[in-house]
N, C-alpha and C positions, 0 to 999 in steps of 0.2 A: 664440616670440620669434625675430625675424630680426635678423641682424647683417650688416655688410659682409663680403664674402667674404674679404678680407684678414684680418679679425678671426678667422676660422676658424683661420688659421695661428697666431695668438697663443693661441687656446684650446688647440690641439694642443701648443704649446710649454709651456703651464702644466700640462696633464694629464700629458704625458710627463716633464716635469721633476720634478713631485711624485712620480709613481710611481717614476721612476728614483732620485731622492734617497732615497726610503723604502727601496727594495730595497738600495741601496748602503749605507745606514746599518745595516741589519740585518746585512749581510755584514761590514762593518767592526767592528761591535760583537762579532761572534763570532770575529774574526780573532786577537785577542791571543795565545792559547796556540798558534796555528798559524803564527806568523810564520816564514817561511823563504824562501829564494830560489826553491825549487821551487814553493811555493804562490803566491808573487807571479807567477812566470812562468805558472802555470796560470790565475790570474785574468786576466792579460794576454791569454792565448790565448782564454779565454772572451769577453773584451771584443772582441777583434779579429774573432773568428768571428761573433758576433752583430751587430757593427757592419757588417761587410763583406757578410754574406749575408742579414741580416734588416732591421735598423733603418735602416741607410743607404739601402737600397732603398725601404723603407717611406716614409721622409721624402721622397724624390724623387717617388715615385708619388703620394702624397697632396698634395704641394705642386702638382704639375702638374694634378691633378684639381680641386683647389680653385680655382686661378687660371684654369682652363679653363671654369668655370661662366659661362654667358652672362649670367645675371642678377647684378647687383651685390649684392643682398641674399639671404641664405640662412638657412635654419633653423639655429640655433646648434649643433646636434648633428651637422651635416654635415661637421665637421672630420675625421670618419672615416666610412668606409662600413661596412656591416653586417659584412663579413669582419673588419675591423680591430677592431670592438667585440667580436666573438666571440673573436678571438685574445687580446685584453686580458682578457676574462672567464675564458678557459681558463688563462691565465698566472697571474692572481690566485688563482683557485680552486685550481689545481695547487700554487702556492707555499704557500698557507695549509695545504693538505692535507699537503704534504711536511713542513712544520715541526711541525704538530700531531700527525701520526701517529708521529713519532719514527723513521720508517723510514730517514731519512738521517742520517748522522753530522754532528755540528756542524762538523767540518772541511769537509765538502762545502758546507754552508750558507755558511761563511766565504769559501771560494774561489769558488764558483759565483755567489753573490749579489753579491759585490764586482764581479766582471767583468760580470755581467748588468746590475746597477744602474748601473754606469758607462756602459755602452752605451746603456741607456734614457735616462739623464741627458743624454748627448751628443745623442741623437735630439731630446730636448726643446730643447736649445740650438740645434740645427740648424733646427728649426722656427722658433725665435725669430729666427735669422739670416735665414731666408727671409721672415718677416714684415717685418723691418726693410728688407730689399731691396725687397720688393713695395711697401711704404709709400713709400719714397724714389723708386722708379722712377716710380710713378704721380704723385708730386708734381711731376715735371718735365713731365708731359703734362697738357694742359688737361682738366678734368672735362667730361663730356658734360652738355649743358644739358638739364634736365628740362623738357619742354613740358607745360604744364598747360592744360586747356581754359579758355576765357574764362568768367568767372562772371557 
């Protein structure tokens, strides 16, 4: 199934927002017994580090790649490249393994997942912002006329 390349930004927005919202929810639900200024600051640190060094860059890189496609219609899964799908699979698998194994204390889940989830959610929101910008930038420019052969 092919979609307009700008729609790939909307798909990335939805995927990252759902993933981020879910991870954030898990962290927040675990947080109640661990509420303290130190833990809030640690969650904030996790958020800032992931946003600055991973997800902020990822949003910029994938937005540029998507908008740089010469063809207007793309396969709907091209909102990520293979590396990004691999990263997401490793993160999901690693997160599930950590929680199920019981190797990490609940405090770690609360602090780390809250920061990570907030950063993932912000990445989704930024993809949505980029979709909105791309949609409105192109509405100012005239669409290319599609030339069809005479029938």
